[in-house]
Backbone as a chain_set.jsonl record, in Angstrom:
{"seq": "MLIMSIMLGTRTDTANLDIRLVTNQQQINTRRETISMKIRFLISLCAACISLFSIPALAVEDVVINYEKTGSPRADLSNMKVSLHIAEFTDGRSVENPRLISDAQLLGADGFQAEKAISEIIQDAMKSGFVNAGANLVDADGDMFLQGNLTAIDAKIIDRGGVETLELTLRASVQLMSGSRTVWQTNLFGRGRAPTGEGMAVTVSAALDRLINELIGDDYFLAEIR", "coords": {"N": [[0.837, -1.198, 0.0], [1.92, 1.191, 0.847], [3.867, 1.514, -1.08], [2.348, 1.741, -3.381], [1.035, 4.154, -2.825], [3.176, 5.881, -2.835], [3.93, 5.647, -5.479], [1.656, 6.599, -6.797], [1.606, 9.178, -5.81], [3.927, 10.184, -6.928], [3.365, 10.017, -9.643], [1.279, 11.844, -9.761], [2.558, 14.214, -9.009], [4.302, 14.45, -11.173], [2.495, 14.75, -13.269], [1.305, 17.179, -12.552], [3.518, 18.82, -12.766], [4.014, 18.628, -15.48], [1.711, 19.875, -16.454], [2.094, 22.458, -15.432], [4.374, 23.163, -16.827], [3.448, 23.145, -19.475], [1.515, 25.13, -19.281], [3.123, 27.348, -18.62], [4.67, 27.456, -20.933], [2.689, 28.097, -22.811], [1.953, 30.622, -21.853], [4.343, 31.961, -22.294], [4.474, 31.822, -25.1], [2.194, 33.312, -25.73], [2.936, 35.808, -24.723], [5.103, 36.31, -26.373], [3.787, 36.493, -28.858], [2.201, 38.75, -28.347], [4.171, 40.728, -27.936], [5.364, 40.613, -30.446], [3.24, 41.491, -32.062], [2.976, 44.13, -31.099], [5.434, 45.15, -31.884], [5.224, 44.944, -34.667], [3.097, 46.72, -35.051], [4.261, 49.148, -34.209], [6.263, 49.401, -36.125], [4.711, 49.67, -38.434], [3.412, 52.066, -37.787], [5.577, 53.851, -37.672], [6.406, 53.718, -40.341], [4.187, 54.807, -41.59], [4.268, 57.408, -40.572], [6.713, 58.307, -41.623], [6.088, 58.188, -44.333], [4.044, 60.089, -44.392], [5.345, 62.487, -43.684], [7.06, 62.676, -45.777], [5.608, 63.496, -47.923], [5.136, 66.302, -49.945], [4.25, 69.382, -48.432], [1.343, 71.062, -49.159], [-0.454, 74.097, -49.761], [-3.265, 76.336, -49.763], [-3.043, 78.894, -52.097], [-2.726, 82.397, -51.923], [-3.901, 84.884, -54.094], [-3.787, 88.016, -55.774], [-6.166, 89.651, -57.572], [-7.165, 92.177, -58.535], [-8.498, 93.499, -60.74], [-8.82, 95.417, -63.76], [-10.525, 96.723, -66.484], [-9.086, 97.206, -69.603], [-7.948, 98.586, -72.757], [-9.426, 98.423, -76.114], [-12.952, 98.559, -76.158], [-15.592, 96.103, -76.778], [-17.855, 97.303, -77.729], [-19.182, 100.606, -78.235], [-20.575, 102.358, -75.71], [-21.352, 104.883, -75.124], [-23.537, 106.191, -76.111], [-25.799, 105.305, -74.804], [-29.267, 104.853, -74.127], [-30.356, 104.63, -71.677], [-29.888, 104.886, -68.096], [-27.674, 102.939, -66.18], [-27.339, 100.597, -63.6], [-24.981, 98.625, -61.927], [-25.768, 95.951, -60.256], [-25.845, 93.697, -57.39], [-23.754, 90.829, -57.577], [-24.035, 87.424, -57.04], [-22.955, 84.339, -55.431], [-23.344, 81.221, -56.562], [-22.147, 78.798, -56.228], [-21.339, 75.644, -54.676], [-19.63, 76.075, -52.282], [-17.714, 76.687, -49.326], [-15.965, 78.743, -48.969], [-16.061, 81.901, -50.132], [-14.082, 83.242, -51.452], [-12.691, 81.435, -52.89], [-10.985, 80.394, -55.726], [-10.193, 78.066, -57.075], [-10.029, 74.65, -56.045], [-8.345, 72.819, -57.021], [-5.303, 70.952, -57.36], [-2.854, 72.681, -58.533], [-0.05, 74.097, -60.214], [1.731, 73.673, -58.123], [0.347, 74.28, -55.823], [-2.244, 73.842, -53.364], [-4.786, 74.629, -54.352], [-6.396, 77.867, -54.94], [-7.05, 81.162, -53.754], [-8.726, 84.311, -53.862], [-8.281, 87.867, -53.157], [-10.655, 88.816, -52.221], [-14.238, 88.1, -52.165], [-15.202, 86.091, -54.949], [-17.513, 86.635, -56.434], [-17.859, 89.312, -55.884], [-15.587, 90.331, -57.078], [-16.214, 89.834, -59.757], [-18.465, 91.486, -60.047], [-17.283, 94.045, -59.645], [-15.554, 93.955, -61.818], [-17.344, 94.012, -63.931], [-18.377, 96.595, -63.647], [-16.047, 98.034, -64.224], [-15.666, 97.231, -66.851], [-17.916, 98.323, -68.183], [-17.542, 101.026, -67.712], [-15.185, 101.364, -69.136], [-16.235, 101.069, -71.667], [-17.628, 103.383, -71.95], [-20.144, 103.639, -70.787], [-23.213, 104.857, -69.312], [-23.206, 104.863, -66.178], [-24.744, 104.48, -62.976], [-24.849, 104.784, -59.397], [-27.081, 103.92, -58.041], [-30.674, 103.449, -58.368], [-31.044, 103.506, -61.188], [-32.302, 103.579, -64.622], [-32.314, 100.98, -65.484], [-31.024, 97.877, -64.171], [-28.24, 95.684, -63.759], [-27.836, 92.404, -62.779], [-26.316, 89.455, -61.362], [-25.175, 85.972, -61.171], [-22.679, 83.894, -60.057], [-21.965, 80.767, -61.305], [-20.179, 78.658, -61.741], [-16.683, 77.719, -61.594], [-13.965, 76.572, -63.376], [-10.79, 75.086, -63.452], [-7.735, 74.127, -64.984], [-4.752, 72.437, -66.201], [-3.468, 72.603, -69.428], [-2.127, 71.481, -72.6], [-0.992, 73.608, -74.948], [-0.166, 73.997, -78.048], [2.326, 72.915, -77.46], [3.015, 74.353, -75.243], [2.831, 74.566, -71.781], [-0.129, 75.34, -70.282], [-2.279, 77.31, -68.277], [-5.686, 77.06, -67.8], [-8.717, 78.686, -67.258], [-12.158, 78.784, -66.563], [-14.969, 80.799, -66.343], [-18.341, 80.803, -65.35], [-21.451, 82.333, -65.507], [-24.705, 83.569, -64.721], [-26.722, 86.209, -65.949], [-28.954, 88.989, -65.52], [-30.837, 91.527, -66.969], [-32.565, 94.069, -65.565], [-35.615, 95.88, -65.176], [-36.966, 97.618, -62.848], [-38.964, 95.316, -61.238], [-39.108, 93.652, -63.332], [-37.836, 91.347, -65.662], [-35.861, 92.182, -68.251], [-34.019, 91.159, -70.028], [-31.965, 88.243, -70.305], [-29.218, 85.983, -69.829], [-26.726, 83.322, -70.1], [-23.407, 83.59, -69.294], [-20.129, 82.907, -70.515], [-16.863, 82.736, -69.833], [-13.64, 82.205, -70.813], [-10.326, 81.997, -69.884], [-6.858, 81.95, -70.718], [-3.425, 81.335, -69.995], [0.143, 81.075, -70.092], [1.6, 78.778, -67.781], [3.648, 79.875, -66.292], [2.941, 82.512, -65.969], [0.999, 82.591, -64.056], [-1.903, 82.369, -61.762], [-3.419, 84.743, -61.309], [-3.175, 86.304, -63.649], [-4.445, 84.601, -65.439], [-7.084, 84.518, -64.427], [-7.798, 87.187, -64.84], [-7.77, 87.25, -67.626], [-9.942, 85.572, -68.129], [-12.008, 87.12, -67.055], [-11.93, 89.282, -68.821], [-12.894, 88.012, -71.155], [-15.442, 87.325, -70.277], [-16.69, 89.818, -69.879], [-16.46, 90.91, -72.46], [-18.077, 89.152, -73.873], [-20.59, 89.794, -72.887], [-20.896, 92.61, -73.424], [-20.653, 92.537, -76.125], [-22.972, 91.351, -76.996], [-25.648, 91.398, -79.153], [-28.408, 91.429, -78.618], [-28.535, 92.254, -75.974], [-27.384, 94.805, -76.24], [-29.344, 96.01, -77.777], [-31.319, 96.508, -75.944], [-30.338, 98.465, -74.225], [-29.382, 100.588, -75.685]], "CA": [[0.0, 0.0, 0.0], [2.809, 2.343, 0.915], [4.546, 1.634, -2.384], [1.345, 2.261, -4.328], [0.808, 5.567, -2.509], [4.342, 6.638, -3.312], [3.887, 5.667, -6.951], [0.558, 7.493, -7.21], [2.029, 10.549, -5.511], [4.951, 10.566, -7.916], [2.681, 10.262, -10.923], [0.503, 13.1, -9.63], [3.507, 15.339, -9.061], [4.798, 14.558, -12.554], [1.402, 15.311, -14.1], [1.176, 18.604, -12.209], [4.681, 19.509, -13.342], [3.781, 18.732, -16.933], [0.663, 20.898, -16.673], [2.706, 23.776, -15.202], [5.3, 23.442, -17.93], [2.628, 23.475, -20.658], [0.915, 26.446, -19.028], [4.179, 28.362, -18.739], [5.036, 27.583, -22.351], [1.592, 28.82, -23.458], [2.067, 32.03, -21.454], [5.516, 32.517, -22.996], [4.083, 31.987, -26.502], [1.243, 34.424, -25.788], [3.7, 37.046, -24.547], [5.877, 36.518, -27.594], [2.864, 36.969, -29.893], [1.822, 40.128, -27.994], [5.332, 41.587, -28.216], [5.521, 40.654, -31.901], [2.181, 42.354, -32.584], [3.312, 45.502, -30.752], [6.556, 45.564, -32.729], [4.697, 45.157, -36.025], [2.299, 47.956, -35.02], [5.172, 50.287, -34.14], [6.916, 49.504, -37.428], [3.717, 50.229, -39.365], [3.189, 53.464, -37.408], [6.752, 54.617, -38.11], [6.381, 53.788, -41.802], [3.138, 55.763, -41.955], [4.759, 58.757, -40.253], [7.736, 58.65, -42.616], [5.386, 58.446, -45.591], [3.294, 61.334, -44.252], [6.245, 63.64, -43.696], [7.784, 62.737, -47.045], [4.732, 64.123, -48.902], [5.3, 67.757, -49.901], [3.124, 70.098, -47.827], [0.732, 72.029, -50.054], [-1.38, 75.009, -49.099], [-4.013, 77.213, -50.662], [-2.237, 80.085, -52.396], [-3.437, 83.672, -52.046], [-3.558, 85.675, -55.271], [-4.462, 89.308, -55.858], [-6.654, 89.834, -58.934], [-7.081, 93.623, -58.762], [-8.795, 93.597, -62.179], [-9.32, 96.634, -64.378], [-10.682, 96.526, -67.931], [-8.343, 98.153, -70.424], [-7.993, 98.271, -74.182], [-10.619, 98.812, -76.871], [-14.14, 97.775, -75.795], [-16.3, 95.436, -77.873], [-18.89, 98.211, -78.239], [-19.196, 101.953, -77.66], [-21.83, 102.519, -74.979], [-21.519, 106.284, -74.738], [-24.839, 106.676, -76.592], [-26.867, 104.535, -74.159], [-30.524, 105.58, -73.915], [-30.786, 104.432, -70.286], [-28.851, 104.842, -67.066], [-27.529, 101.54, -65.776], [-26.719, 100.312, -62.296], [-24.472, 97.257, -61.789], [-26.236, 95.495, -58.94], [-25.078, 92.643, -56.725], [-23.507, 89.501, -58.138], [-24.015, 86.439, -55.965], [-22.162, 83.135, -55.671], [-24.211, 80.048, -56.5], [-21.367, 77.572, -56.114], [-21.446, 74.93, -53.395], [-18.339, 76.191, -51.61], [-17.777, 77.421, -48.072], [-15.08, 79.9, -49.064], [-16.46, 82.714, -51.289], [-12.883, 83.738, -52.125], [-12.039, 80.31, -53.56], [-10.946, 80.349, -57.191], [-10.189, 76.643, -57.416], [-9.397, 73.798, -55.04], [-7.536, 71.84, -57.736], [-3.867, 71.035, -57.103], [-2.247, 73.217, -59.744], [1.097, 74.99, -60.063], [2.381, 73.444, -56.845], [-0.483, 74.764, -54.71], [-3.441, 73.047, -53.089], [-5.912, 75.528, -54.587], [-6.12, 79.304, -54.991], [-8.112, 82.037, -53.299], [-8.492, 85.713, -54.203], [-8.228, 88.793, -52.028], [-12.024, 89.025, -51.746], [-15.196, 87.163, -52.757], [-15.138, 86.058, -56.416], [-18.695, 87.31, -56.969], [-17.586, 90.746, -55.767], [-14.599, 90.63, -58.121], [-16.932, 89.877, -61.039], [-19.283, 92.707, -60.032], [-16.382, 95.178, -59.868], [-15.044, 93.838, -63.181], [-18.414, 94.476, -64.814], [-18.38, 98.056, -63.575], [-14.872, 98.502, -64.943], [-15.895, 96.983, -68.273], [-18.889, 99.283, -68.71], [-16.882, 102.342, -67.71], [-14.247, 101.327, -70.259], [-17.014, 101.202, -72.899], [-18.283, 104.683, -71.958], [-21.547, 103.51, -70.383], [-23.774, 105.785, -68.336], [-23.446, 104.084, -64.963], [-25.147, 105.187, -61.759], [-24.655, 103.951, -58.209], [-28.376, 103.36, -57.628], [-31.877, 104.05, -58.951], [-30.943, 103.698, -62.63], [-33.449, 103.11, -65.407], [-32.196, 99.527, -65.472], [-29.872, 97.386, -63.42], [-27.726, 94.371, -64.16], [-27.47, 91.552, -61.646], [-25.823, 88.171, -61.857], [-24.884, 84.893, -60.237], [-21.587, 83.013, -60.452], [-22.444, 79.388, -61.2], [-19.095, 77.669, -61.735], [-15.32, 78.045, -62.019], [-13.184, 75.371, -63.663], [-9.39, 75.388, -63.745], [-6.93, 72.957, -65.305], [-3.553, 72.621, -67.009], [-3.59, 72.012, -70.755], [-1.015, 71.689, -73.514], [-1.444, 74.428, -76.066], [0.946, 74.189, -78.974], [3.571, 72.568, -76.795], [3.224, 75.223, -74.086], [1.992, 74.237, -70.622], [-1.006, 76.498, -70.158], [-3.342, 77.293, -67.27], [-6.973, 77.447, -68.391], [-9.761, 78.904, -66.254], [-13.447, 79.121, -67.164], [-15.995, 81.379, -65.474], [-19.711, 80.703, -65.839], [-22.346, 83.179, -64.708], [-25.977, 83.978, -65.318], [-26.962, 87.638, -65.734], [-30.286, 89.471, -65.864], [-31.037, 92.97, -67.087], [-33.844, 94.287, -64.91], [-36.264, 97.192, -65.114], [-37.82, 97.393, -61.683], [-39.055, 93.886, -60.931], [-39.301, 92.941, -64.601], [-36.626, 90.901, -66.351], [-35.871, 92.658, -69.637], [-33.15, 90.284, -70.837], [-31.099, 87.408, -69.479], [-28.416, 84.995, -70.551], [-25.639, 82.678, -69.374], [-22.127, 84.025, -69.833], [-19.061, 81.917, -70.485], [-15.594, 83.415, -70.062], [-12.489, 81.305, -70.653], [-9.034, 82.661, -69.975], [-5.686, 81.065, -70.773], [-2.12, 81.982, -69.881], [1.205, 80.117, -69.752], [1.625, 78.529, -66.338], [4.617, 80.757, -65.67], [2.335, 83.818, -65.688], [0.26, 82.47, -62.804], [-3.358, 82.322, -61.695], [-4.026, 86.073, -61.385], [-3.242, 86.678, -65.067], [-5.443, 83.742, -66.076], [-8.403, 84.996, -63.991], [-8.046, 88.456, -65.541], [-8.108, 86.909, -69.008], [-11.306, 85.04, -68.118], [-12.899, 88.264, -66.826], [-11.982, 89.988, -70.103], [-13.785, 87.285, -72.055], [-16.798, 87.403, -69.73], [-17.204, 91.159, -70.168], [-16.59, 91.063, -73.906], [-19.232, 88.38, -74.329], [-21.803, 90.542, -72.536], [-20.983, 93.885, -74.139], [-20.771, 92.254, -77.553], [-24.236, 90.668, -77.292], [-26.533, 92.315, -79.886], [-29.716, 91.522, -77.953], [-28.314, 93.083, -74.804], [-27.167, 96.171, -76.715], [-30.618, 96.537, -78.273], [-32.13, 96.909, -74.799], [-29.796, 99.603, -73.486], [-29.032, 101.674, -76.59]], "C": [[0.876, 1.254, 0.0], [3.475, 2.591, -0.419], [3.589, 2.221, -3.403], [1.094, 3.73, -4.084], [1.95, 6.42, -3.022], [4.308, 6.771, -4.818], [2.812, 6.629, -7.447], [0.956, 8.954, -6.971], [3.032, 11.062, -6.534], [4.317, 10.898, -9.243], [1.92, 11.575, -10.89], [1.419, 14.313, -9.719], [4.028, 15.559, -10.469], [3.759, 15.185, -13.456], [1.242, 16.8, -13.832], [2.314, 19.419, -12.798], [4.509, 19.695, -14.835], [2.765, 19.819, -17.247], [1.249, 22.289, -16.502], [3.641, 24.165, -16.334], [4.539, 23.863, -19.193], [2.032, 24.87, -20.51], [1.941, 27.564, -19.19], [4.579, 28.583, -20.188], [3.964, 28.35, -23.123], [1.668, 30.313, -23.131], [3.227, 32.711, -22.173], [5.168, 32.782, -24.461], [3.14, 33.174, -26.671], [1.972, 35.762, -25.67], [4.506, 37.369, -25.793], [4.998, 37.078, -28.713], [2.459, 38.417, -29.626], [2.94, 41.1, -28.323], [5.52, 41.745, -29.72], [4.479, 41.562, -32.545], [2.486, 43.82, -32.308], [4.449, 46.027, -31.626], [6.077, 45.846, -34.145], [3.879, 46.436, -36.096], [3.199, 49.189, -35.025], [5.891, 50.503, -35.467], [5.97, 50.129, -38.451], [3.473, 51.701, -39.085], [4.353, 54.348, -37.864], [6.772, 54.788, -39.621], [5.347, 54.798, -42.275], [3.589, 57.19, -41.694], [5.798, 59.219, -41.258], [7.086, 59.003, -43.943], [4.657, 59.776, -45.55], [4.216, 62.538, -44.373], [7.046, 63.749, -44.985], [6.948, 63.362, -48.149], [4.902, 65.638, -48.825], [4.054, 68.438, -49.34], [2.614, 71.156, -48.797], [-0.228, 72.904, -49.268], [-2.104, 75.823, -50.15], [-3.227, 78.502, -50.849], [-3.127, 81.316, -52.545], [-2.955, 84.41, -53.29], [-4.371, 86.967, -55.253], [-4.86, 89.536, -57.319], [-6.567, 91.307, -59.339], [-7.351, 93.957, -60.231], [-9.267, 94.998, -62.578], [-9.37, 96.416, -65.886], [-9.952, 97.633, -68.682], [-8.464, 97.745, -71.892], [-9.296, 98.702, -74.824], [-11.798, 97.933, -76.485], [-14.787, 97.125, -77.029], [-17.363, 96.334, -78.497], [-18.761, 99.558, -77.541], [-20.563, 102.177, -77.014], [-22.073, 103.963, -74.543], [-22.862, 106.853, -75.178], [-25.998, 105.884, -75.99], [-28.09, 105.408, -73.911], [-31.01, 105.473, -72.477], [-29.589, 104.609, -69.362], [-28.851, 103.44, -66.473], [-26.806, 101.445, -64.437], [-26.25, 98.854, -62.286], [-24.783, 96.798, -60.373], [-25.397, 94.309, -58.453], [-24.942, 91.399, -57.595], [-23.361, 88.535, -56.969], [-23.186, 85.224, -56.381], [-23.054, 81.911, -55.479], [-23.46, 78.736, -56.405], [-21.566, 76.925, -54.733], [-20.081, 74.913, -52.715], [-18.515, 77.011, -50.338], [-16.98, 78.726, -48.135], [-15.445, 80.733, -50.294], [-15.277, 83.291, -52.055], [-12.215, 82.666, -52.98], [-12.138, 80.427, -55.078], [-11.029, 78.903, -57.646], [-9.539, 75.873, -56.282], [-8.578, 72.689, -55.703], [-6.062, 72.046, -57.397], [-3.171, 71.397, -58.41], [-1.062, 74.104, -59.382], [1.745, 74.871, -58.687], [1.614, 73.954, -55.639], [-1.721, 73.882, -54.574], [-4.677, 73.931, -53.217], [-5.475, 76.984, -54.533], [-7.326, 80.077, -54.457], [-7.715, 83.491, -53.549], [-8.532, 86.58, -52.955], [-9.602, 89.114, -51.464], [-12.954, 88.066, -52.475], [-15.171, 87.258, -54.283], [-16.336, 86.767, -57.036], [-18.516, 88.823, -56.923], [-16.571, 91.191, -56.818], [-15.275, 90.732, -59.476], [-17.794, 91.138, -61.128], [-18.427, 93.937, -60.319], [-15.823, 95.163, -61.293], [-16.086, 94.319, -64.196], [-18.486, 96.009, -64.818], [-17.22, 98.63, -64.386], [-15.057, 98.341, -66.448], [-16.854, 97.974, -68.901], [-18.326, 100.697, -68.727], [-15.918, 102.433, -68.888], [-14.958, 101.516, -71.601], [-17.779, 102.52, -72.966], [-19.73, 104.663, -71.523], [-21.934, 104.548, -69.345], [-24.171, 104.995, -67.094], [-23.853, 104.995, -63.817], [-24.989, 104.226, -60.587], [-25.947, 103.288, -57.743], [-29.481, 104.055, -58.401], [-31.712, 104.384, -60.436], [-32.218, 103.253, -63.333], [-33.491, 101.586, -65.433], [-31.029, 99.136, -64.569], [-29.526, 95.979, -63.871], [-27.324, 93.607, -62.905], [-27.024, 90.194, -62.185], [-25.523, 87.183, -60.754], [-23.769, 84.032, -60.82], [-22.029, 81.569, -60.245], [-21.326, 78.354, -61.14], [-17.771, 78.311, -62.12], [-14.581, 76.728, -62.216], [-11.76, 75.785, -64.024], [-8.634, 74.089, -64.004], [-5.699, 73.359, -66.105], [-3.748, 71.912, -68.341], [-2.291, 72.237, -71.517], [-1.552, 72.447, -74.714], [-0.259, 74.754, -76.969], [2.289, 73.905, -78.347], [3.9, 73.423, -75.588], [2.28, 74.818, -72.962], [1.188, 75.474, -70.233], [-2.049, 76.278, -69.064], [-4.618, 77.831, -67.907], [-8.028, 77.558, -67.289], [-11.031, 79.384, -66.935], [-14.41, 79.623, -66.104], [-17.349, 81.202, -66.134], [-20.618, 81.509, -64.915], [-23.63, 83.43, -65.472], [-26.185, 85.451, -64.989], [-28.376, 87.985, -66.184], [-30.265, 90.987, -65.93], [-32.451, 93.256, -66.611], [-34.317, 95.72, -65.088], [-37.302, 97.092, -64.01], [-37.793, 95.922, -61.317], [-39.187, 93.027, -62.185], [-37.953, 92.591, -65.223], [-36.725, 91.287, -67.821], [-35.114, 91.698, -70.555], [-32.302, 89.463, -69.89], [-30.344, 86.415, -70.344], [-27.428, 84.34, -69.606], [-24.329, 83.051, -70.051], [-21.062, 82.964, -69.591], [-17.76, 82.642, -70.815], [-14.419, 82.508, -69.784], [-11.2, 82.079, -70.866], [-7.905, 81.657, -69.957], [-4.421, 81.911, -70.645], [-1.083, 80.897, -69.614], [1.321, 79.983, -68.243], [2.598, 79.453, -65.612], [4.056, 82.123, -65.324], [1.418, 83.792, -64.476], [-1.245, 82.577, -62.92], [-4.002, 83.698, -61.873], [-4.188, 86.524, -62.834], [-4.327, 85.874, -65.776], [-6.856, 84.171, -65.698], [-8.754, 86.292, -64.717], [-8.417, 88.215, -66.997], [-9.529, 86.363, -69.107], [-12.327, 86.15, -67.9], [-13.035, 89.1, -68.092], [-12.987, 89.331, -71.045], [-15.237, 87.372, -71.599], [-17.444, 88.747, -70.071], [-17.417, 91.357, -71.662], [-17.794, 90.31, -74.457], [-20.524, 89.133, -74.04], [-21.948, 91.803, -73.388], [-21.084, 93.681, -75.653], [-22.063, 91.566, -77.946], [-25.229, 91.651, -77.919], [-27.883, 92.489, -79.2], [-29.622, 92.383, -76.691], [-28.171, 94.562, -75.226], [-28.468, 96.818, -77.186], [-31.486, 97.05, -77.126], [-31.629, 98.197, -74.137], [-29.455, 100.782, -74.389], [-30.264, 102.44, -77.059]], "O": [[0.628, 2.222, -0.72], [3.63, 3.736, -0.843], [3.961, 3.089, -4.193], [0.952, 4.492, -5.04], [1.753, 7.509, -3.561], [4.604, 7.827, -5.377], [3.03, 7.38, -8.397], [0.693, 9.835, -7.79], [2.988, 12.221, -6.947], [4.651, 11.891, -9.889], [1.913, 12.327, -11.865], [1.118, 15.297, -10.394], [4.181, 16.696, -10.915], [4.069, 16.03, -14.295], [1.064, 17.591, -14.759], [2.124, 20.542, -13.264], [4.806, 20.753, -15.39], [2.939, 20.591, -18.19], [0.968, 23.194, -17.288], [3.7, 25.323, -16.748], [4.926, 24.805, -19.884], [2.031, 25.676, -21.441], [1.669, 28.59, -19.813], [4.799, 29.712, -20.627], [4.285, 29.163, -23.99], [1.476, 31.161, -24.003], [3.129, 33.861, -22.602], [5.517, 33.829, -25.006], [3.26, 33.944, -27.623], [1.684, 36.713, -26.396], [4.592, 38.52, -26.221], [5.391, 38.002, -29.425], [2.379, 39.222, -30.553], [2.707, 42.157, -28.909], [5.795, 42.837, -30.217], [4.793, 42.316, -33.467], [2.283, 44.668, -33.177], [4.441, 47.181, -32.054], [6.459, 46.845, -34.755], [3.952, 47.164, -37.087], [2.944, 50.153, -35.747], [6.107, 51.64, -35.887], [6.363, 50.997, -39.231], [3.341, 52.5, -40.012], [4.145, 55.448, -38.376], [7.108, 55.857, -40.13], [5.578, 55.548, -43.224], [3.327, 58.083, -42.499], [5.781, 60.369, -41.698], [7.463, 59.974, -44.598], [4.64, 60.512, -46.536], [3.906, 63.497, -45.08], [7.645, 64.788, -45.261], [7.481, 63.725, -49.197], [4.82, 66.205, -47.735], [2.933, 68.108, -49.728], [3.363, 72.043, -49.207], [-0.751, 72.494, -48.231], [-1.63, 75.982, -51.274], [-2.799, 79.126, -49.878], [-4.157, 81.271, -53.217], [-1.753, 84.545, -53.515], [-5.504, 86.995, -54.772], [-4.001, 89.605, -58.197], [-5.968, 91.641, -60.361], [-6.54, 94.613, -60.886], [-10.001, 95.664, -61.847], [-8.391, 95.981, -66.494], [-10.162, 98.822, -68.439], [-9.013, 96.693, -72.215], [-10.165, 99.273, -74.167], [-11.683, 96.707, -76.478], [-14.557, 97.545, -78.163], [-17.732, 96.15, -79.657], [-18.292, 99.642, -76.406], [-21.586, 102.182, -77.699], [-22.915, 104.221, -73.683], [-23.284, 107.892, -74.671], [-27.066, 105.798, -76.596], [-27.961, 106.57, -73.528], [-31.966, 106.146, -72.094], [-28.436, 104.498, -69.781], [-29.906, 102.832, -66.29], [-25.807, 102.121, -64.191], [-27.025, 97.95, -62.598], [-24.131, 97.213, -59.415], [-24.37, 93.974, -59.044], [-25.889, 90.978, -58.26], [-22.634, 88.815, -56.016], [-22.772, 85.103, -57.534], [-23.469, 81.608, -54.361], [-24.066, 77.668, -56.492], [-21.917, 77.595, -53.761], [-19.454, 73.86, -52.589], [-19.353, 77.911, -50.276], [-17.292, 79.689, -47.435], [-15.16, 80.305, -51.412], [-15.437, 83.774, -53.176], [-11.273, 82.96, -53.716], [-13.228, 80.543, -55.638], [-11.842, 78.559, -58.503], [-8.617, 76.365, -55.633], [-8.164, 71.737, -55.042], [-5.622, 73.174, -57.175], [-2.932, 70.548, -59.269], [-1.08, 74.783, -58.356], [2.25, 75.856, -58.148], [2.172, 74.052, -54.546], [-2.178, 73.265, -55.536], [-5.511, 73.982, -52.313], [-4.352, 77.302, -54.141], [-8.473, 79.691, -54.682], [-6.543, 83.858, -53.462], [-8.782, 86.1, -51.849], [-9.71, 89.627, -50.35], [-12.501, 87.293, -53.32], [-15.124, 88.352, -54.845], [-16.193, 87.434, -58.061], [-18.969, 89.533, -57.821], [-16.677, 92.283, -57.375], [-14.951, 91.62, -60.265], [-17.844, 91.783, -62.176], [-18.798, 94.776, -61.14], [-15.638, 96.215, -61.905], [-15.745, 94.954, -65.195], [-18.637, 96.63, -65.869], [-17.39, 99.589, -65.138], [-14.655, 99.206, -67.227], [-16.637, 98.421, -70.027], [-18.598, 101.472, -69.644], [-15.845, 103.463, -69.559], [-14.382, 102.047, -72.551], [-18.504, 102.76, -73.932], [-20.481, 105.581, -71.853], [-21.093, 105.051, -68.6], [-25.302, 104.525, -66.967], [-23.378, 106.125, -63.698], [-24.993, 103.008, -60.764], [-25.917, 102.224, -57.126], [-29.27, 105.104, -59.01], [-32.184, 105.425, -60.893], [-33.097, 102.636, -62.73], [-34.562, 100.98, -65.406], [-30.166, 99.954, -64.248], [-30.38, 95.202, -64.298], [-26.565, 94.108, -62.076], [-27.323, 89.837, -63.325], [-25.602, 87.501, -59.568], [-23.888, 83.507, -61.927], [-22.421, 81.187, -59.143], [-21.502, 77.287, -60.552], [-17.724, 79.296, -62.857], [-14.573, 75.872, -61.331], [-11.551, 76.715, -64.802], [-8.859, 73.081, -63.334], [-5.612, 74.474, -66.618], [-4.149, 70.749, -68.376], [-1.465, 73.068, -71.139], [-2.456, 71.98, -75.407], [0.534, 75.654, -76.692], [3.28, 74.566, -78.658], [4.949, 73.244, -74.97], [1.068, 74.734, -73.164], [1.75, 76.517, -69.899], [-2.624, 75.196, -68.944], [-4.627, 78.92, -68.48], [-8.205, 76.639, -66.49], [-10.993, 80.28, -67.779], [-14.64, 78.959, -65.094], [-17.493, 81.423, -67.336], [-20.554, 81.377, -63.693], [-23.643, 83.495, -66.701], [-25.866, 85.896, -63.887], [-28.925, 87.368, -67.097], [-29.73, 91.647, -65.039], [-33.42, 92.75, -67.178], [-33.514, 96.651, -65.143], [-38.388, 96.548, -64.214], [-36.725, 95.346, -61.11], [-39.358, 91.811, -62.096], [-37.051, 93.425, -65.299], [-37.577, 90.776, -68.548], [-35.511, 91.458, -71.695], [-31.956, 89.92, -68.801], [-30.775, 86.059, -71.441], [-27.301, 84.744, -68.451], [-24.169, 82.847, -71.254], [-21.094, 82.231, -68.602], [-17.572, 83.108, -71.939], [-14.216, 82.082, -68.646], [-11.009, 82.729, -71.893], [-7.975, 80.638, -69.27], [-4.358, 83.044, -71.122], [-1.398, 79.894, -68.972], [1.16, 80.96, -67.512], [2.391, 79.777, -64.442], [4.615, 82.828, -64.484], [1.089, 84.841, -63.922], [-1.798, 82.834, -63.99], [-5.037, 83.804, -62.53], [-5.229, 87.067, -63.201], [-5.045, 86.408, -66.621], [-7.741, 84.188, -66.554], [-9.89, 86.468, -65.158], [-9.283, 88.9, -67.541], [-10.242, 86.661, -70.065], [-13.402, 86.124, -68.499], [-14.125, 89.575, -68.409], [-13.82, 90.003, -71.652], [-16.149, 87.48, -72.418], [-18.597, 88.804, -70.496], [-18.434, 91.908, -72.082], [-18.451, 90.77, -75.391], [-21.45, 89.116, -74.852], [-22.992, 92.035, -73.997], [-21.551, 94.565, -76.372], [-22.243, 91.225, -79.115], [-25.609, 92.633, -77.281], [-28.442, 93.586, -79.205], [-30.536, 93.15, -76.388], [-28.777, 95.447, -74.622], [-28.672, 98.02, -77.017], [-32.308, 97.943, -77.33], [-32.419, 98.938, -73.552], [-29.256, 101.888, -73.886], [-30.143, 103.391, -77.83]]}, "num_chains": 1, "name": "protein.A"}
């Protein structure tokens, strides 16, 4: 009996030792896997940080348009039969920043914004264009007034005869009003182009030139104000 008890006790101790060894080995393996996972995570995090900081930092570039219409006008408006007021131009684009020209990554910048709201720039450009054409403009209470809405601006880089060129297109709707009555209306399309080396401000000014010329050169519009 004593021998059997000793043998059973020995077997039990051996079994317990085996269980402890297996348990310890499992714990060691688990710790190794945890450490390995942490190392892999840290390596991935470092790689992501290196990749992030290796990307060139871009920012929205500020440009000053400061547009003024010069040169020969499309039409002589000095003989207008009505006084004209250039009323408010609004911005119908779905953008939070009214100064935004484009959010496209062009010319090494992550978009461009002007010194003031684009709709205000167009309104001022229209005034400058009509003054350049000799129009009879008034600040308020004219016989007629012109109002408009900027609907879209598109900008991109194109190849034009082997020259890398910045192209910008302005789209706007305009209405010629007499009191609450719409006398005439249309959609204007002004596309400006300039070599990329000349920059965004020059391209916007070229687009404004085209926008004004399209309006002042419209025979139906001229028939209403002359």
